NUMAR-355692 format. One record per residue: residue in one letter; x, y, z of N, C-alpha, C, O in turn. Coordinates in steps of 0.2 Angstrom, whole numbers, plus 2048, in hexadecimal, padded with zeros to 3 digits. Layout:
BEGIN
AXYZXYZXYZXYZ/...
This chain:
BEGIN
M80E78B78E80D78979580778D798806793797/L80378979C7FD78C79F7FF78D7A68017887AA/N7FE7937A98007957B07FB7917B57F57917B4/A7FE78D7B97FB7897BE7FA78D7C57F678B7C9/G7FD7937C67FC7977CC7F57997CC7F379B7D2/A7F279A7C77EB79C7C77E67987CB7E179A7CD/A7E87917CC7E478D7D07E478F7D77DF78F7DB/V7EA7927DA7EA7947E17E679B7E17E279B7E6/V7E779F7DD7E37A57DD7DC7A47DC7D87A77E0/H7DA79F7D87D379D7D77D079A7DE7CA79C7DF/R7D47967E17D27947E87D07997ED7CB7997F0/L7D479E7ED7D37A47F27CD7A87EF7C97AA7F3/W7CC7A97E97C77AD7E67C07A97E87BB7AD7EA/E7C07A37E77BA79F7E97B979F7F17B379F7F3/E7BE79F7F57BD79F7FC7BA7A67FE7B57A6803/L7BB7AB7FA7B97B27FC7B27B37F97AF7B87F9/K7AF7AE7F57A97AE7F27A87B47ED7A37B77EC/L7AE7B57EA7AE7BB7E57A97B97DF7A77BE7DB/T7A97B37DD7A57B17D779D7B37D979A7B57D4/E79B7B17DF7947B37E17937BB7E178E7BD7DE/T7987BE7E37987C67E37977C87DC7927CD7DB/F79B7C67D779B7C97D17957C67CD7927CA7C8/D7937C07CE78D7BD7CB7877C17CD7827C37C9/Y7867C37D37817C77D67817CE7D277C7D07D0/L7877D17D27877D87CE7857D77C77827DC7C4/A7877D27C47867D17BD77E7D07BC77B7D37B7/R77B7CD7C07737CC7BF7707D37C176B7D57BE/K7737D67C67707DD7C87717E27C276C7E67C1/M7767E27BF7777E77B97757E47B27757E87AD/K7737DE7B27707DB7AC7767DB7A77747DD7A1/V77C7D97A97817D97A47817D379F77F7CD7A1/Q7827D47997817CF7947877CA7937867C5790/Y78D7CC7957937C87947947C579B7917C77A0/D7997C179B79B7BD7A179F7C27A57A57C27A5/F79C7C67A979F7CB7AD7A47C87B27A97CB7B3/T7A27C37B67A67C07BB7AD7BE7B87B27BF7BB/E7AC7BA7B27B27B87AF7B77BD7AD7BD7BD7AD/H7B47C37AB7B97C97A97BC7CC7AF7C27CD7AF/V7B97CC7B57BC7CF7BB7C17CA7BD7C67CC7C0/R7BF7C37BD7C47BE7BF7CA7BE7BB7D07BE7BE/L7CA7BF7B47D07C07B07D47C67B27DA7C57B2/L7D17CB7B37D47D17B57D87D07BB7DE7D37BC/T7D57CD7C07D87CC7C77DE7C77C67E37C87C9/Y7DC7C17C37E17BC7C37E87BE7C07ED7BD7C2/L7E77C17BA7ED7C37B67F07C97B97F67CA7B7/R7ED7CD7BD7F07D27C07F57CF7C57FB7D27C6/L7F47C97C87F87C67CC7FD7C27C98037C27CB/L7FB7BE7C48007BA7C08047BC7BA8097BA7B9/D8017C17B78047C47B18027CB7B07FE7CC7AB/P8047D07B48017D77B48037DA7AD8097DA7AB/A7FE7DD7AA7FF7E07A47F97E57A27F57E67A6/S7FA7E879C7F47EC79A7EE7E87997EE7E2799/K7E87EC7987E27E87977E27E47907E07DF790/L7E57E778B7E67E47857EA7DD7867E87D8783/A7F07DE7897F47D878A7F17D378E7F27CD78D/T7ED7D57937E97D17977E47CC7937E47C6794/W7E17D078F7DC7CC78B7E07C77867DD7C2785/E7E57CA7837E97C577F7EC7BF7827ED7BA77F/N7ED7C07897F07BB78D7EB7B67917ED7B2795/R7E57B778F7DF7B47937E07AC7927DD7A9796/N7E37AA78D7E47A278C7EA79F78F7EC79A78E/N7ED7A37937F47A17967F479E79D7F979D7A0/T7EE79D7A07ED79A7A67E97947A67E67927A1/I7EA7907AB7E77897AB7E07897AC7DC7857A9/R7DD78F7AE7D67907AE7D37927A87D67977A5/D7CE7907A57CB79179F7C779879F7C37997A3/F7CA79D79B7C67A479B7C37A57947C37AA791/S7C179F7917BE7A078A7B87A47897B67A6784/T7B47A578F7AF7AA78E7B07B178E7AC7B578C/V7B77B378F7B97BA78E7BB7BA7877C17B9785/E7B67BC7837B77BC77B7B97C27787BD7C3773/E7B77C877B7B87CE7777BB7D377C7B97D4782/L7C07D77797C47DC77D7C07E17807C17E4785/H7BB7E477C7B77EA77E7B37E87847B17EC788/N7B17E17857AD7E078B7B27E07917AF7E1797/L7B87DF7917BD7E07967BD7E87997BD7E979E/Y7BD7EC7947BC7F37957B67F57987B57F979D/R7B07F27967AA7F37997A97F17A07A67F47A4/C7AD7EB7A17AD7E87A87B07ED7AD7AE7EE7B2/L7B57F17AB7B87F67AF7B37FB7B17B37FD7B7/E7AF7FD7AD7AA8027AE7A58007B37A38037B8/K7A37FA7B279E7F77B77A17F67BE79E7F77C3/L7A87F47BE7AB7F47C57AB7FA7C87AA7FB7CE/S7AD8007C47AD8067C77A68087CB7A680B7D0/E7A18067C779A8087CA7998047D17958067D5/N79C7FE7D279A7FA7D87A07F97DD7A07F47E0/K7A57FE7DD7AB7FD7E17A97FC7E87AC7F87EB/D7A58007EB7A48007F27A17F97F47A27F67F9/G79C7F77F07997F17F179D7EB7F179D7E67F5/V7A27EB7EC7A67E57EB7AB7E57F17AD7E07F4/V7AE7EB7F37B37EB7F97AF7E97FF7B27E5803/K7A97EB8007A67E98067A47E28077A57DF80C/S7A27DF8017A17D88017A87D48027A87CF805/L7AD7D67FF7B47D38007B67D38077B87CE80A/N7B57D980A7B77D98127B37D58167B57D281B/R7AC7D48147A87D08187AA7C98187AA7C581D/Q7AC7C68127AF7BF8117B57BE8157B67B9818/I7BA7C38147C07C38187BF7C281F7C27BE822/S7BB7C68227B97C68297B67BF82B7B77BD831/K7B27BC8277B07B58287B57B08297B57AB82D/L7BA7B18247BF7AB8237C57AC8287C87A782A/Y7C77B28297CD7B382D7CB7B78337C77BB834/S7D07B78387CF7BB83E7D27C283D7D77C483E/R7CD7C683B7CF7CD8397CE7D183F7C87D1842/D7D27D68407D27DA8457D27E28437D67E483F/F7CC7E58447CB7EC8427CD7F18477CB7F7847/S7D07EF84D7D27F38527D77F98507D77FE853/A7DB7F784B7DF7FC8487DF7FD8417DE7F783D/A7DF80383E7DE8038377E48088347E680D837/F7E880582F7EE80982D7EC80C8267E9809822/Y7EE8128267EC8168207F381A81D7F781D820/D7F381A8167F881E8137F681F80C7F181D809/V7FA8238087F88268027FE8257FD8048267FF/S7FC8237F78028237F27FF8267EB7F98277EB/T8038267E68018297E08038247DA8088207DB/Y7FF8247D57FF81F7CF7FF8237C97FA8267C8/S8048227C58058267BF8028237B980181D7B9/F8018277B47FF8257AD8058287A880882D7A9/E8068247A380A82779E80782C79980682A793/S80583179C80183679980283D79C80483D7A2/Q80084279980084979B7FA84C79B7F985279B/N7F58487997EE84B7987EA84A79F7E88457A1/A7E88507A27E48507A87DD84F7A77DA8517A1/D7D984C7AB7D284C7AB7CF84C7B27D284F7B7/T7C984A7B37C684A7BA7C98467BF7C88477C5/I7CD8417BD7D083C7C27D883D7C17DB83C7C6/R7DA83D7BB7E283E7BA7E48457BA7E18497B7/D7E98467BE7EB84D7BE7F384D7C17F58487C3/F7F68537C07FD8547C27FD8557CA7F88597CC/G8018537CD8028547D58088527D780D8507D4/M8098517DE80F84F7E18108487E180D8447E4/S8148467DC81583E7DB81983B7E081F83E7E1/K8178357E381B8327E782182E7E482682C7E7/D82082D7DD82582A7D982982F7D582D82C7D0/K8298357D682D83A7D382B83B7CB82F83C7C7/K8258397C98238397C281F8407C281983F7C0/F8228457C381E84C7C381C84E7BC8188537BB/N81F84B7B781D84D7B08178497AD8168497A7/E8148447B180F8407AF8098417B48098437BA/V8028407B17FC8417B57FC83B7B97FF8367B8/Q7F883B7BF7F88367C47F18367C77ED83A7C6/V7F08317CB7EB8307D07ED82F7D77F382D7D7/V7EA8317DC7EC8307E37E782B7E67E182B7E5/L7EB8267E97E78207EC7E88207F37EE8207F6/G7E38207F77E38207FF7E18198007DC8167FE/L7E58158047E480E8067E480D80D7E8810811/L7DF80980F7DE8078167DF8008177DD7FC813/M7E37FE81C7E57F781D7E47F58247E47F9829/D7E37EE8257E27EC82C7E97EA82F7EE7EB82C/Q7E97E78357EF7E68397F37E08367F97DF837/N7F07DC8327F37D682E7F67D88287F97D4824/G7F67DE8267F87E181F7F47DF81A7F67E0814/I7ED7DE81B7E97DD8167E47E38147E17E6819/P7E47E580E7E07EC80D7D97EB80F7D67E680E/I7D67F08117CF7F18137CB7F480D7C67F280B/D7CE7FA80C7CA7FE8077CF8038047D4804806/Y7CD8077FF7D180C7FC7CC8117F87C68107F7/E7CF8177F77CB81C7F47D081F7EE7D68207F0/L7CD8217E97D18237E37D082B7E37CA82D7E3/H7D582F7E27D48367E27D78397DC7DC8367DA/P7D583F7DA7D98437D47E08447D67E28447DC/G7E48447D17EB8447D27EE84A7D67F484A7D8/N7EA84F7D67ED8557DA7EA8567E17EB85B7E4/T7E78517E37E48517EA7E98517F07EE84D7EF/S7E98557F57ED8557FA7EC84F7FF7E684E800/E7F184B8017F08458057EC84780C7E984380F/Y7ED84D80E7EB84F8157E384E8157E084B81A/G7E08508107D884F80F7D584980E7CF84880E/T7D984380D7D783D80B7D68388117D2834811/L7D983A8177D983681D7D28358207CF830821/I7CF83B8227C983B8267C38388227BF834825/P7C283A81C7BC8368187BD82F8187B882B818/M7C382C8177C48258177C282281E7BF81D81E/I7C48258237C382282A7BB82382C7B981E82E/E7B882882A7B182982B7AD8238277A982082A/K7AF8228217AC81D81D7AD8168207A9812820/F7B38158227B580E8267B180D82C7AE80882D/I7B08128307AC8128367A58108357A280C838/K7A281483079B81382E79A80D82B79580A82C/T79E80B82679C80582279D7FE8267987FA825/Y7A17FE82B7A37F882F7A07F88367A27F483A/G79D7FE83879B7FF83F7A07FE84479F7FB849/I7A68018427AB8018477AA80684D7A880B84C/K7AB8038537AA8068597B080A85C7B081085E/K7B680785B7BC80A85D7C28078597C2801857/V7C680C8567CB80A8527D180F8537D0815854/T7D780C8527DD8108537E081184C7E180C848/V7E081784A7E28198437EA81A8437EC81E847/V7ED81783E7F481783E7F681A8377F4818832/A7FB81F8377FC822831803825832806826837/D80682782C80D82A82C80C83282D80683482D/R81283582E81183C82F80F84182A80D84782B/G80F83E82480C84281E80584481F80284881B/L8018408237FA8418247F984482B7F384582D/N7FE84682E7FD8498357FC850834801854833/S7F68528357F485A8367F085A83C7EC85683E/N7F086083F7EC8618457E58608447E185E848/E7E386283E7DB86183C7DA85A83C7D485883E/N7DE8568397DD84F8387DC84C83F7D8848840/L7E184E8437E184B84A7DB84C84E7D8848851/L7D985384D7D38558517CD85184E7C884F852/K7CC8518487C684D8457C68468477C1843848/L7CC8438477CC83C8497CA83B8507C6836852/E7CC8408557CA83F85C7C284085C7BF83D860/K7BF8458587B88468587B48408567AF83F857/L7B883C8517B583584F7B58308547B282A853/G7B88318597B982C85F7BF82785D7BF822860/C7C38298597C98258577CF82785B7D082C85D/E7D382285D7DA82385F7DE8238597DD820854/F7E482685A7E98268547F08268577F282885C/V7F48238527FB8228537FE82484C7FE820848/I80182A84C80382D84680A83184780B83484C/A80E82F84281583284381483A84381083D840/Q81983D84681984484881F847845825845847/K81F84D84182485184082785584682385784A/I82E85584783085884C83585E84B83686284F/K83885E84583D86384383A86A84283D86F843/N83386A84183087184082C872846827877846/A82D86F84C82987085282B876855830879853/S82787985A82987F85D82F87F861831879863/E83288486383888486783788186D83B87E870/E83188287083087F87782F87887783287487B/I82C87587182C86E87183386B86F835866872/Q83786E86B83D86C86984286C870846867871/R84187187484587187A84386B87F847868882/M83C86987F83A86388383C85D88083E858883/I83D85C87984085687684785587884984F879/F84B85A87885285987A854859881859858883/E84F85A88685085A88D85285388F84F84E88C/D85685289385984C89585484989B8568488A1/N84E84789984984489E84683E89B84083D89C/W84A83A89884883489584582F89A84882E89F/T83F82C89983C82789E83F82089D83F81C8A1/E84181E89684381789584A81889184A81B88C/V84F81589485581589085980E89085980B895/K85B80D88A85E80688986680888786780C883/T86A80488A8718058888757FF8868727F9888/D87A7FF88387E7F98818837F78878827FB88C/K8877F288688B7F088C8907F588E8937F5893/A8927FA8898977FF88A89380588E89780A88F/G88D80588F88980B89288781088D88481588F/V88880F88688681388187E81388087C80D87F/I87B81887F87381887E872816877874818872/I86E81087786B80E87086481086F862810869/E86081087485981287385781687985981587F/K85281B87884F81E87E84982187C848823876/S84482288083D82587F83A82988483C82888A/K83582D88383283188882B83488482B83487E/F82783588982083888682184088882384288D/L81E84488381D84B88481584C88381284A87F/E81285088880B85288880B85888480D85D886/I80785887F80685E87B7FF86087A7FB85C879/K7FE86687B7F786987B7F886F8767FC873876/K7F38708717F487586C7ED8778697E8872869/D7EC87D8677E687F8647E687D85D7EC87D85A/V7E187B85A7E08798537DC87E84F7D787F850/F7E088084A7DC8858457DB88283E7DF87E83C/E7D688483B7D48828357DA8848307DD889830/T7DB87F82B7E08818267DD88181F7D887D81E/K7DF88481B7DD8858147E388480F7E8884811/T7E18828097E68818047E68877FF7E08887FC/S7EB88A7FD7EC88F7F87EB88C7F17EB8867F0/A7EB8917EC7EA88F7E57F088B7E37F08877DE/C7F688C7E67FC8887E47FD8827E880287F7E7/G7F88807EC7F887A7F07FC87A7F77FD8757FA/R7FD8807F98018817FF7FC8828057F7886804/R7FC87E80A7F887E8107FA884815800885816/Y7F58878177F688D81C7F188D8217EB88C820/P7F288F8287ED88F82D7E989682D7EC89B82B/T7E389582F7DF89B8307DE89D8377E189983B/S7DA8A28397D98A483F7D38A18427D18A2848/N7D089C83E7CA8998417CC8938457CE88E843/K7CB89384C7CD88E8517C78898507C188A851/L7CA88284F7C587D84F7C48798567BF876857/G7C987A85A7C98768617D08768647D5878861/E7D08728697D787086C7D986986C7D486586C/L7DF86886C7E186186B7E685F8717EB863871/A7E585A8747EA8588797ED8518777E984C877/V7F38508767F684A8737FC8488777FF84D87B/R7FF84287680584187880A83F87280883C86E/W81084287381584086E81A83B87181D83D876/L81B83686E82083187082683386C827832866/I82B83587083283786D83783186E83782F874/T83A82F86983E82986984582B86684582F862/Y84A82886985182986685482286585381D869/S85782085F85A81A85E86181B85B86281F856/S86681885D86D81985B86D81685487181984F/K86A81185286A80E84B867814846869815841/R86181784985E81C84486282284486382583E/A86682384986B82984987082884387282C840/A87382184387882083E875820837879823833/K86F81E83686C81F83086B82682E86C828828/D86882A83286783183186E83482F86E83882A/Q87383383387A83683187C83382A87F837826/S87B82D82887D82B82287982F81C87C830817/D87383081D86F83481987283B81887283E812/I87483E81E87784581D87D84481A87F849816/D88183F81B88883F81888783E81088B84180C/R88283B80E88083A80787F8418048818427FE/K87B84580787984B80587F85080587F854800/I88385080A88985480A88D852804890857800/K88E84C80289284A7FC88F84D7F689384F7F2/K88984C7F588584F7EF8868567EF8888597E9/A88585A7F48868617F488D8637F388E8687EF/T8928607F68998617F489B8607ED89E8647EA/E89885B7EA89A8597E389685F7DF8998617D9/A8908617E088D8667DC89186D7DD8918707D8/I89386E7E38978757E489D8747DF89F8797DC/A8A186F7E08A786E7DC8A686F7D48AA8717D1/A8A086C7D289E86C7CB89B8727C98998737C3/G8998777CD89687D7CC88F87C7CA88C8807C6/K88C8767CC8858757CB8808767D187A8747D0/A8828797D687E87A7DC87987F7DB87B8857D8/K87387E7DD86E8837DC86A8847E386987F7E7/P86788A7E486488B7EA85D8877EB85A8877E6/S85C8847F08568807F285687E7F985B87E7FC/K85087D7FB84F87B80284D87480384C871808/K84E8707FD84D8697FE8538657FC8578677F9/G85385F80085885A7FE85F85C800860861804/W8648597FC86B85B7FD86C8637FB8718657FD/Q8688657F786986C7F58688717FA86B8777FA/S86486F80086487480586A87480986B87880E/Y86F87080887687080B87B87480888087580A/V87887880387C87D7FF87A884801874886801/A87F88880387D88F8058808948008868937FE/F87C8997FE87E89E7FA87E8A57FE8798A87FF/E8848A78008848AD8058888B380288C8B27FD/Q8868B88058898BF8028908BF8038948C27FE/E8938BD80989A8BD80A89E8B98058A48BA804/T89B8B480289F8B07FD89D8B37F689E8AF7F1/Q89A8B97F58988BC7EF8948B77EA8948B67E4/G88F8B47EE88A8AF7EA88D8A97E988A8A57E5/K8938A77EA8968A17E989489B7EE89389D7F4/P8928957EC88F8907F089488D7F589A88D7F3/K89288B7FB89688880089288380488C884804/L89587F80789087A80C88D87E811890883814/N88787D81288388081788487D81E880878820/L88987E82188B87B82888687B82D885877831/Q88388182D87D88283287787E83187587B836/R87587D82B87087982987187182B86D86E82D/I87886F82987A86882B87A867832877862834/K87C86C83687C86B83D87586B840873867845/Q87086F83D86986E84086686883E862865842/Q86886583886585E83786885983B86585483D/Q86F85983D87285484186F85384887084E84B/Q86D85984A86A859851864854852863852858/W86185384C85B84E84C85D84784B85884384B/N86384584A86583E84886283A84E86483B854/G85E83584C85C82F85085683185385382C857/F85383785384D83985684683785284783884C/Y84183585583B83485183583585683683485C/A82F83785482A83885882383585582283584F/I81F83385981883085881383485C814834862/C80E83685980983A85C80383585D801832859/T8008358647FA8318657F683586A7F883986E/N7EF83386A7EB83586F7E982F8747E4830878/A7EC8298737EA8238777EE82487E7F482487E/K7EA8258837EC8268897F082088D7F4820891/E7ED81A88B7EF81488E7F581088B7F880B88E/L7F78128857FC80E881803810884804815885/T80780A88580D80B88781280D88181080D87B/A81880F88281C81187D81E80B87881E80C872/E81F80587B8207FF87781A7FE87381B7FC86D/K8147FE87580E7FC87180D80186C80B7FF866/I80E80886D80E80D86881380B86281180C85C/Q81980A86481E80885F81C80285B81D801855/E8197FD85E8177F785B8127F88568127F5851/I80D7FC8588077FD85380A80184D808800848/Y80E80684F81080B84981580784481480883E/H81980384781E7FF84381A7FA83E81D7F8839/R8147F983F8107F583A80E7F983480C7F682F/L80F7FF83480E80382E812801828810803822/W8177FE82981B7FC8238187F881E8197F7819/R8127F482180F7F081D80B7F38188097F1812/I8087F98198047FD81480980080F807800809/E80F80281181480380C8167FE8088177FE802/D8167F880B8177F28078117F08028127EE7FC/C80B7F28048057F27FF8077F67F98067F47F3/F8097FC7FA80A8007F48107FE7F08107FE7EA/R8157FB7F381B7F87F08197F37EB81A7F27E5/V8157EE7EE8127E87EA80E7EB7E580E7E87DF/S80A7EF7E68057F27E18097F57DB8067F47D5/K80F7F87DC8127FB7D78177F77D38197F77CD/S81B7F27D78207EE7D581F7E77D38217E47CE/V81A7E47D68187DD7D58117DD7D18117D97CC/L80D7E17D28067E17CF8057E67C98017E67C6/D80A7EB7C980A7EF7C38047F37C38017F47BD/F8017F67C87FC7FB7C87FD8007C37F88037BF/R8038037C28058087BE80B8077BA80F8037BC/P80C80A7B480880F7B280180C7AF8018067AD/C7FC8107AF7F580E7AD7F48107A67F58167A5/Y7F180C7A27F180E79B7E980F7997E780D793/L7E581279E7DE81379C7DD81B79D7E181E7A1/W7D881D7997D78247997D082679B7CF82C79D/N7CB82179B7C582379D7C48227A57C681D7A8/P7C28287A87C28287B07BE8227B37C181F7B8/E7B981F7B07B581A7B37B98137B27BA80F7B7/R7BD8137AD7C180D7AC7C780D7B07C98087B2/I7CA8137B17CF8137B67CD8117BD7D180D7C0/K7C78137BF7C58117C67C480A7C67C58067CB/G7C18077C07C07FF7C07C77FC7C07C87F67C3/H7CC7FF7BD7D37FC7BD7D57FB7C47D87F67C6/F7D58007C87D78007CF7D37FC7D37D67F97D8/L7CD7FA7D27C97F67D67CC7EE7D47CD7EA7D9/S7CD7ED7CE7D07E67CC7D77E57CF7D87E07D1/C7DA7EB7CF7E17EA7D27E17E97DA7E57E67DD/F7DC7ED7DD7DB7EC7E47D97E57E67DC7E27EB/L7D57E27E27D37DB7E37D97D67E37DA7D27E7/A7DE7D87DE7E47D47DD7E87D57E37EB7D07E6/L7E97DB7E57ED7DD7EB7EB7D97F17EF7D77F5/V7E47D97F37E17D67F87E37CE7F87E47CB7FD/L7E27CB7F27E37C47F27EB7C37F37EC7BE7F7/E7EF7C77F17F67C67F27F87C77F97FC7C27FC/K7F57CB7FD7F77CC8047F37C78087F67C580D/L7ED7C58067EA7BF80A7EF7B98097F07B580E/M7F17B78037F57B18027FC7B28067FE7AD809/A7FF7B88068057B980A8047B88118087B5815/W7FE7BB8147FC7BA81B7FB7B381D7FD7B1822/K7F87AF8187F67A881A7FD7A481A7FE7A081E/V8017A68168087A281580C7A481C80F79F81F/R80C7AA81E80F7AC82480C7A982A8107A682E/E8057A882B8027A583080479E83080579B836/A80479A82B80579382A80C79282C80E78D82F/A81179682A81879582B81979683381D792836/E81679A83681679B83D814795841817794847/Q80F79283E80C78C84181078583F80E780841/K81678683B81A78183981677C834818777833/A81177F83180D77B82C81177A825810775822/I81478082381878081D81E78481F81E788823/P82378381B82978781B82778F81982378F815/Y82A79481C82979A81A82B79C81383079A811/I82679F8108277A18098267A98098217AB80A/T82B7AC80682B7B48068267B58018247B27FC/P8227BB80181E7BD7FC8207BE7F581D7BC7F0/E8277BF7F582A7BF7EE82B7B87EB8297B77E5/A82D7B47EF82D7AD7ED8267AA7EC8267A67E7/M8217AC7F081B7A97EF8187AB7E88157A77E4/M8197B27E68177B47DF81B7B17DA8187AF7D4/E8217B07DB8257AD7D68237A67D48237A47CF/S8217A27DA81F79B7D981879B7D58177967D1/L8147A07D780D7A07D480E7A17CC80A79F7C8/R8127A67CB8137A87C48177A37C08177A37B9/G81B79F7C382079A7BF81D7947BE81F7907BA/A8187927C281578B7C281178A7BC80D78F7BB/G8117857B880D7847B380C77D7B08107787B3/V80877C7AB8087757A88087767A080677B79E/V80A77179D80A77179680576C793805766796/V80176E78F7FC76978C7FE765786801768782/V7FE75F78780075A7817FA7567807F5755784/G7FA75477A7F474F7777EF7537747EF759773/S7E97507737E375476F7DF7577747DF75577A/P7DB75D7727D77607777D175C77A7CF75D780/S7D07567777CB7527797CD74D77F7CA74B783/D7D474C77F7D77487847DE74A7857E3747784/P7DE7507897E575378A7E87507907E574D794/S7EF7517907F374F7967F77567977F875A793/Y7F975679E7FC75C7A080375B7A48037577A8/I80875E7A180F75D7A48117627A88117687A6/K8137617AE8147667B381B7697B18207667B0/V81B7707B18227747B082277A7B581D77D7B6/G82877B7B88297817BB8277817C38287867C6/A82377C7C582077C7CB8257797D08297747CF/N82777D7D582C77C7DA82977A7E18227797E1/E82D7797E682A7777ED82677C7F082177A7F3/N8277827EE8237887F181C7877EE8177887F2/F81B7867E88157857E581177F7E880B7807E9/D81477A7E98117747EC80F7757F38097737F5/A8137797F781177B7FD80B7807FD80677F801/L80A7847F88057897F87FE7857F67F97867F8/C7FF7807F27F977C7F07F67787F67F07797F7/R7FB7757FA7F87728007F57778057F0776808/L7F877D8067F578280A7EE7848087EA78680D/F7ED7858027E77877FF7E27817FE7DD7827FA/G7E377B8007DF7767FF7DF7737F97DA76F7F7/L7E47737F57E57707EF7EB76A7EF7EE76A7F5/Q7EB7667EA7F07617EA7F67637E57F57657E0/P7FC7627E78027627E380175E7DD7FE7587DD/I8027607D780175D7D18077587CF80D75A7D1/C8067537CC80C74E7CA80F7517C380C7557C0/H81474D7C181774F7BB81374F7B58137537B1/S80E74A7B58097497AF8027487B28027447B7/E7FD74C7B07F774B7B27F274B7AC7F374E7A7/D7EC7477AD7E77487A87E274D7AB7E37507B0/R7DD74F7A67D97557A87D57547AE7D47587B2/A7D274E7AF7CE74C7B57D274D7BC7D07507C0/S7D874A7BC7DC74A7C27DE7517C37DE7537C9/L7E07557BE7E275C7BF7DD7607C27DE7647C6/S7D775F7BF7D17637C17CF7617C97CE7667CD/V7D075B7CB7CF7597D27D475C7D77D375F7DC/K7DB75C7D57E075E7D97E07667DA7E17687DF/L7DE7697D47DF7707D57D87747D67D777A7D6/R7D376F7D67CC7727D87C97777D37C777C7D5/I7CB7767CC7C977A7C77C57767C27C77717BF/R7BF7787C17BA7747BC7BC7767B57BC7727B0/K7BD77D7B47BE77F7AD7C67807AC7C97857AD/I7C977A7A97D07797A87D177A7A07CD77679D/R7D677E79E7D777E7977D97777947DD774798/T7D877678E7DA77078B7DF7717857E176C782/K7E07777847E577977F7E87807807EC78277C/
């Protein structure tokens, strides 16, 4: 079977003028092999059949589009090196075309960081051991910082060595974004893992507004007192009068001191004052969040109780182990840390968002921040659907090229999902979930029968979702049986495989 989903991917590739982009680079670099076709193969199969580079080369004949010019495996690896050299130019050209085709809004930029592992323990200039988001602490990794627009479509990314602290990745990315695209005003949205006083002060000096989650459990006693004061400005109750939501703003002013990182990776403040910061903390309480928080605590209590009973409890300040106390009066025997549990329970349902935006309402701040889930979805898709990792490359330049080809595939997937969502809202097509969209693209195909000089194509696996995707992207649904000419016209592909 030849995969027919490649026709939809091909259509979007051509809309974004990526053939022109890579043809230009090939002429500029004087590449002797078909550079564009190699990049196309890497991108298409990352979407349709993600695998190692060797498997991708071996599967090059499994799509309806002809990749016969991709003849030698070593050129696929050389292609990765060339991609690495031209990463910024490719991304800038891609964003320029996206902005021309779609109503793209750069008024808010969403940023987050994740890690991608290798099945290796050999560190080098880009692969290293660090704090793994996937708990793969025994494998080297790279750190990837991703910037996304309001529609969930990636804008840019940067690859960092695996031991890089995520705090230091935010400002360089935002500076690059502002300079590259001439941004006058942008609201930066990020999770609390990137919230440091230095980062907030630097964002303010760049002229950015920010909406960033705020840690509150380690706040000063004065701020904690202000959080628990019963002076809520907006309160929602149910029919029985029970509070289900409430919110208020706290005006926070603080001095910002330079921080440094110790040899063991721990950050600590210095006496060097960098400036003053005046921000607003939006404090919210939700009864639903409180129930979830209590459920998490109950689960930890259960684990701690079971570990104590089994004699497996160990001292720790992390996770459920922090719920176990080893006190002198019990002669070193473990017991539940009831004080720690009570301290955690007082925060059930509370959440805080830090902003310097003076005019944003509480509702608008929450609306902006809640879109951050889309960047988490980008990471989920990259790891579970597109299989960015584990990565089976060891050359640093090839690793960088691999992530650029993966980034291209991720942008295409998110653009397709966005177009489907927009069309469904306008009742042009039934809504198709991103998972169902990818399943239909990967499952649709044709079987070639007859001679290579006069082939016929029998449709297999194509469902209603695939037909809807074809219409949405300007293609025609294919019939049960097609000849080469009719199939080429319907799917708008000139280079169709004949065997």
